[in-house]
N, C-alpha and C positions, 0 to 999 in steps of 0.2 A: 829407251834411253832418252833423258832430257839432257836439254843444255840452258844453261840462263843466255839470252838473248841480250845484245847492248841496245843502249837507246837507239840510235843510227841505224839498225839494221830492222830494229819493231818497227819506227817511223815509215822505213822503207815497203816492210812488208804490208803495214796499214794502207798505205796508198796504192802497193803493187793489187795485193789479194790473190799473188799468182798460186793456184792449188793448197791456199791454207784453211783452214778453219780458226777464225777467230774468236776467243771467248772469252768476254768483258767478265771477270768475277764478281764485279758491283749488281747487286739486285737491279732491275731496271728501271725501278724510279728514282734509283741513286746516281742512275748513271748522266752527267752532264752532258753529253754529247751523244745522239742514238746515230751509229756510223751504221752505214750501209753495209749488207752482210754479215756483221758483229752477231754474234749469240751470245744472250745474256743468261749465265747461270750463276746462281748463289753458291758459293761454296761452302759445304756442309756433309751431314751424315749422308746425303742424298744423292753426292755430288756425280759419283763412279756410276748410279743407278742411272742417272740422267743422262749422262756424256754419252754413256757406252748404249745404250737404247737409241739416242739418237744418231749418234755417229759410230756404227758398227765396224766401220773398214781400219783396221788397225795398222796399217801402213800409211792412213791419212796424216798431211802434216798440221799438226795443232801449236799454237800459239796461245797460251792460256796467260792473262793478265789482268794488272789493277793499275789504275793510276793515281791511286791514292798512297802519296807518300807512308812508308813504315808497314804494309801491309804486306804479311808473309804468306798469303793466302795463294800467289800464283806458283812460287813453289811447291808448294803443300799440292796444291792440285796436280803440278808435273809430278810429283813423286806418285802419287794416286794411279796418274794415269800411265808413268812408267809399269806401277806394281800390275796393271790390267795388261800389260803386255805392247801399249800403243808404242811405237817405234821411234817415231818422231816428235816430239815434244820439246817446246820452247817454251819460255817464260820469261815474261819480263815483269818486273817490280818499278812501281812511278817512283818519282824523285822529284824536288822541288824544281826543276829544270822543265818537267812537263807542263806547257801550258797548250791549254785545248781550245782552237778555234773553231771556225764553221767550216772547213774545209781540211780538217785535220790534224796533226800533232804540230806544232811548231818548233 
């Protein structure tokens, strides 16, 4: 199943990282801040294969996100992961409120 996660819950998960795989859907060279323990995967035709190879446990808690306003790839990626049988998939779509600081999301 997939769930949209609200901004405050996303911010909390990003700061705590308890049992979550966080996946930034922007290419690594376009990511404004490199968060520790965040995986960068480009969303495209090979996303499902790349993700399932790296994270085969379908009970893994996953948050896919993009901090780029208007980017619909988080929801599409969450749909793909749910279709693959991942049980706990959350997605966050960036908004104009997202200000990335050196220590996290403001």
